[in-house]
C-alpha positions in Angstrom: -3.4 22.5 -30.3 -5.8 20.8 -28.0 -5.1 20.3 -24.3 -5.4 17.5 -21.8 -8.6 15.9 -20.7 -10.9 17.5 -18.0 -10.4 14.2 -16.1 -6.5 14.6 -16.0 -6.9 18.3 -15.1 -8.9 17.5 -11.9 -6.5 14.9 -10.6 -4.7 15.9 -7.4 -1.3 17.3 -7.5 1.3 15.1 -5.7 4.8 16.0 -4.3 5.9 12.5 -4.2 7.3 12.2 -7.8 9.4 15.3 -7.2 10.6 13.7 -3.9 11.6 10.6 -5.8 13.5 12.7 -8.4 15.3 14.3 -5.4 16.0 11.0 -3.8 17.9 9.7 -6.9 19.6 12.9 -7.9 20.8 14.6 -4.6 23.7 13.5 -2.5 23.2 16.0 0.4 19.5 15.2 1.1 18.5 12.4 3.2 15.1 10.8 1.8 12.7 9.5 4.4 10.0 9.6 1.9 10.3 6.3 -0.1 7.6 3.8 -0.2 9.8 1.0 -1.1 12.2 -1.4 0.8 15.9 -0.1 0.8 16.9 -3.8 0.7 17.9 -5.5 -2.6 15.9 -8.3 -3.9 17.1 -11.5 -2.1 20.2 -12.8 -3.9 18.9 -16.3 -4.6 16.0 -14.6 -6.6 18.5 -12.4 -8.5 20.8 -15.3 -9.4 17.7 -17.3 -10.5 16.4 -14.3 -12.6 19.8 -14.1 -14.3 19.8 -17.8 -15.2 16.3 -17.9 -16.8 16.2 -14.5 -18.4 16.7 -16.2 -21.9 13.4 -18.2 -21.2 11.2 -15.3 -20.4 11.1 -13.0 -23.4 7.5 -13.6 -24.4 4.0 -12.8 -23.3 2.4 -15.1 -20.9 -1.5 -15.6 -20.4 -3.1 -12.5 -19.1 -4.2 -14.2 -15.9 -0.6 -15.1 -15.3 1.3 -18.6 -15.3 -0.8 -21.4 -14.0 2.3 -22.6 -11.9 2.4 -19.2 -10.3 -1.2 -19.1 -9.4 -1.2 -22.6 -8.0 1.8 -21.5 -5.7 -0.2 -18.4 -4.6 -3.1 -20.6 -3.7 -0.9 -22.6 -1.5 0.5 -19.5 0.1 -3.1 -18.0 0.5 -4.3 -21.2 2.3 -1.3 -21.6 4.6 -0.7 -17.8 5.6 -3.9 -15.9 4.8 -6.4 -18.6 5.6 -8.1 -18.0 2.3 -9.1 -21.1 0.3 -9.1 -20.3 -3.4 -8.6 -22.1 -6.7 -6.1 -20.8 -9.4 -9.0 -19.7 -11.5 -9.8 -17.1 -8.9 -6.3 -15.5 -8.9 -5.2 -12.9 -11.4 -1.5 -11.9 -11.6 -0.9 -8.3 -12.3 1.7 -5.7 -13.2 2.0 -4.5 -9.6 -1.0 -4.2 -7.2 -1.7 -0.9 -8.8 -3.0 -2.6 -12.0 -5.0 -4.9 -9.6 -6.8 -1.8 -8.1 -7.6 -0.3 -11.6 -8.8 -3.7 -13.0 -10.9 -4.3 -10.1 -12.6 -0.8 -10.2 -13.1 -1.1 -13.9 -14.9 -4.4 -13.4 -17.0 -3.5 -10.4 -18.1 0.1 -10.7 -19.8 2.2 -13.1 -19.5 6.0 -13.7 -20.6 8.0 -10.6 -20.6 4.9 -8.3 -19.2 5.7 -5.0 -16.2 4.0 -3.4 -15.4 4.6 0.2 -11.5 5.3 0.9 -9.6 5.9 4.1 -8.4 9.4 4.6 -5.5 9.8 5.2 -5.0 6.8 3.0 -2.7 5.5 0.2 -2.5 8.3 -2.3 -3.4 6.3 -5.4 -6.9 5.3 -4.2 -8.6 8.6 -5.0 -7.1 9.2 -8.6 -7.8 5.5 -9.6 -11.4 5.9 -8.7 -11.6 9.3 -10.5 -9.8 7.9 -13.6 -12.5 5.2 -13.5 -15.2 8.0 -13.5 -16.3 6.9 -10.0 -16.7 9.1 -6.9 -14.3 8.7 -4.1 -15.9 9.2 -0.6 -13.7 9.6 2.4 -14.1 7.9 5.8 -11.9 9.6 8.3 -9.0 8.1 10.3 -8.1 10.2 13.4 -5.2 10.1 15.8 -7.6 9.9 18.7 -8.8 6.6 17.3 -5.3 5.4 16.5 -6.1 5.8 12.9 -8.5 3.0 13.0 -11.7 3.1 10.8 -15.0 3.6 12.6 -17.5 1.0 11.2 -20.4 3.2 12.2 -19.1 6.0 10.1 -18.6 3.7 7.2 -22.2 2.4 7.7 -23.6 5.9 7.6 -21.5 7.1 4.5 -22.7 3.8 2.6 -25.8 4.5 0.5 -27.5 3.1 -2.7 -24.9 4.7 -4.8 -22.0 3.0 -2.9 -20.4 -0.1 -4.5 -17.3 -0.7 -2.5 -15.0 0.1 0.6 -11.3 0.1 0.4 -9.4 -0.9 3.4 -5.6 -1.1 3.9 -4.0 -3.1 6.8 -1.1 -2.8 7.6 -1.7 0.9 6.5 0.1 3.2 4.4 0.7 6.1 5.8 -0.2 5.3 9.5 1.3 2.0 10.0 -1.5 0.7 12.0 -2.9 -2.9 11.9 -6.6 -3.7 12.0 -7.6 -6.3 14.6 -9.9 -9.2 13.8 -12.8 -7.7 15.9 -12.6 -4.4 13.8 -12.5 -6.4 10.4 -15.5 -8.4 11.5 -17.4 -5.2 12.2 -16.5 -3.8 8.7 -17.4 -7.1 7.2 -20.9 -6.9 8.8 -21.4 -3.5 7.2 -20.4 -4.9 3.8 -22.8 -7.9 4.1 -25.7 -5.5 5.3 -25.2 -3.1 2.6 -24.2 -5.6 -0.1 -20.8 -4.0 -0.8 -17.5 -5.2 -2.1 -14.5 -4.8 0.1 -11.1 -4.0 -1.6 -8.6 -5.3 0.9 -5.1 -3.8 0.2 -2.6 -6.2 1.9 0.5 -4.9 0.4 2.5 -5.0 3.8 0.9 -8.2 5.0 4.3 -9.6 6.2 5.6 -6.4 7.7 4.1 -6.5 11.3 5.8 -6.0 14.7 5.2 -6.6 18.5 3.6 -9.9 18.0 0.8 -8.2 16.0 -1.2 -10.5 13.7 -2.2 -9.6 10.2 -5.8 -10.9 9.4 -7.1 -11.1 5.8 -10.7 -10.1 5.9 -11.5 -12.7 3.1 -10.7 -15.3 5.6 -13.6 -14.3 7.9 -16.8 -16.5 7.8 -19.1 -15.5 4.8 -16.9 -13.0 3.3 -15.5 -14.9 0.3 -17.9 -13.5 -2.2 -17.6 -9.9 -0.9 -13.9 -9.5 -0.8 -11.4 -8.5 -3.5 -7.9 -9.0 -2.0 -4.9 -7.2 -3.4 -1.3 -8.3 -2.8 2.1 -7.6 -4.1 5.6 -9.0 -4.2 7.2 -5.6 -3.9 7.2 -5.2 -0.3 7.7 -8.7 1.2 10.4 -9.7 -1.3 11.8 -6.2 -2.2 10.8 -6.7 -5.8 9.4 -3.2 -6.6 11.3 -2.9 -9.9 9.9 -6.3 -11.1 6.3 -5.0 -11.0 4.4 -8.0 -9.9 1.2 -8.3 -7.8 -2.1 -10.3 -7.7 -5.8 -10.0 -7.1 -7.9 -12.7 -5.5 -11.6 -12.4 -6.4 -15.0 -14.1 -6.1 -15.7 -16.5 -8.9 -18.1 -14.3 -10.7 -15.5 -11.5 -11.1 -12.5 -13.4 -12.4 -13.2 -13.4 -16.1 -14.2 -9.7 -16.2 -10.9 -8.8 -14.3 -9.0 -10.8 -16.7 -10.5 -8.9 -19.6 -9.8 -5.5 -18.1 -6.2 -6.4 -17.2 -5.6 -7.5 -20.8 -6.5 -4.1 -22.2 -4.3 -2.4 -19.5 -1.1 -4.4 -19.8 -1.8 -7.5 -21.9 0.1 -9.6 -19.4 2.4 -9.4 -16.3 6.1 -9.5 -17.0 7.2 -13.1 -17.7 10.5 -13.0 -15.9 8.9 -11.4 -12.7 6.4 -14.3 -12.7 9.1 -17.0 -12.8 11.0 -15.2 -10.0 7.8 -14.9 -7.9 7.3 -18.8 -8.2 10.9 -19.1 -6.8 10.2 -16.5 -4.1 7.2 -18.4 -2.7 9.5 -21.5 -2.3 12.2 -19.6 -0.3 12.6 -20.0 3.5 11.0 -17.0 5.2 14.3 -15.9 6.9 14.9 -13.5 4.0 11.6 -11.7 5.0 12.3 -12.1 8.8 15.7 -10.4 8.4 14.2 -7.4 6.7 11.4 -7.3 9.5 14.0 -7.4 12.2 15.8 -4.4 10.6 12.7 -2.4 10.2 11.7 -3.0 13.8 15.0 -1.8 15.0 14.7 1.3 13.0 10.9 1.7 14.0 11.8 1.7 17.9 14.6 4.2 17.4 12.5 6.5 15.2 9.4 6.6 17.3 11.3 7.3 20.4 13.3 10.1 18.9 10.3 11.7 17.1 8.2 11.9 20.2 11.3 13.3 22.2 11.4 16.2 19.7 7.7 16.8 19.9 6.8 15.3 16.6 4.1 13.2 18.4 3.9 9.9 16.6 1.5 6.9 17.4 3.5 3.7 17.4 3.0 1.9 14.0 2.4 -1.8 14.3 3.0 -2.7 10.6 4.5 -1.4 7.1 7.5 1.0 7.5 6.0 4.4 8.1 5.6 6.7 10.9 2.8 9.4 10.7 3.8 12.3 13.0 1.7 15.1 14.2 3.6 18.6 13.6 1.3 21.0 15.6 3.4 21.0 18.7 6.6 22.3 16.8 5.1 24.5 14.1 2.1 26.6 12.9 3.1 25.8 9.2 0.9 23.6 7.0 2.0 20.1 6.2 3.4 21.1 2.7 5.2 24.1 3.9 6.7 22.4 7.0 8.0 19.4 4.7 9.6 22.0 2.4 11.0 23.7 5.3 12.7 20.4 6.4 13.7 19.8 2.8 15.4 23.2 2.4 16.9 23.8 5.9 17.5 20.3 7.3 18.1 18.5 4.0 15.6 15.8 4.9 12.8 14.7 2.5 9.6 13.6 4.2 6.0 13.4 2.7 3.5 16.0 3.7 0.3 14.5 5.3 -1.9 16.1 2.7 -0.6 13.7 0.0 -2.9 11.0 1.7 -6.0 13.2 1.9 -7.3 16.4 3.4 -7.4 14.8 6.9 -3.6 14.4 6.6 -3.2 18.1 7.2 -1.1 18.7 10.3 1.0 15.5 9.8 4.1 14.3 7.9 5.0 10.8 6.9 8.5 9.4 7.6 9.6 6.1 5.9 12.0 3.9 8.0 12.9 2.0 4.9 16.1 3.9 5.3 19.4 2.8 6.7 19.6 3.3 10.5 22.6 5.6 10.3 20.8 7.8 7.9 17.8 7.9 10.3 20.0 9.0 13.1 21.6 11.7 10.9 18.2 12.8 9.8 16.8 13.2 13.3 19.8 15.2 14.3 19.4 17.6 11.3 15.6 18.0 12.1 16.2 18.5 15.8 18.8 21.3 14.9 16.4 22.8 12.4 13.6 22.9 15.1 15.7 24.6 17.6 
């Protein structure tokens, strides 16, 4: 009997699927590993979904419902300062499909794509499954986990097709300033590169921080592929809906790739997304307020027990340095916390080799559970 492909064999091994299984099956372990909101989808959306489920049992156009794409364009103009027409928006089955379809459309085998390290764990396998070559640019604690445009410029060569950026960031929670984005934009223009801008956490920002979409900068419209999702802002992870905003010359090709990946995004999810974009923003503000309260408590406590943590300005993650409390590697230390403290965290190496020496906490977890988890960790460390 034949085995699996060489491509599959070389994909990195991740612990997150196992942590998700533990989260759903164990009653004794507190999970601070989840990358999804712990809030339910807003009730008006759930009620609306229940009322129209009988109307949403068929395929839609691969590009997505026109009414939804029109609503997305209004949102992009108002909130992201991106002026696009519906023809340049492709609705996808989550932003993960958007990443794959965009890679398949813009890169050929052995083309290089620059990715943040530590960075979202799906970038590397998505590039490798597309037969591309992921090249890391390093994010360091010393630079507050911000990209260095000079390093990106040095890494980019004639084989490089694209740069992936992620702000607000997973796993570090940092937000990139307009000035930094302008410097990265300059590199992309000089080197004639696409920028894949992952903006999944666009609405989850704190301390008067501002999210800036790089596609809104002057002269960047034809260089940027912007990736968005309804999963984080509207707690709609289970409905699997995202969208990609692309230059005019790419839209038809990405639609074609999307068709052969999923045929079309879920019909009911699209109808609910139209409704979501019409809701008042207090649903989102309520979540952000709760996340912010948890963030302040968690960062203070982590630093008190010497899990030194730069203050995140967005998303719902804390990326903690473990070298002041242990000599263990990230994976071993996360297993130690799982077995001894009964707290699940994600080892930093899930996000790339430069994540060694760190662990990621998610504060998409109820505050009373965060308090209990910190107490357990503190006792474990003592």
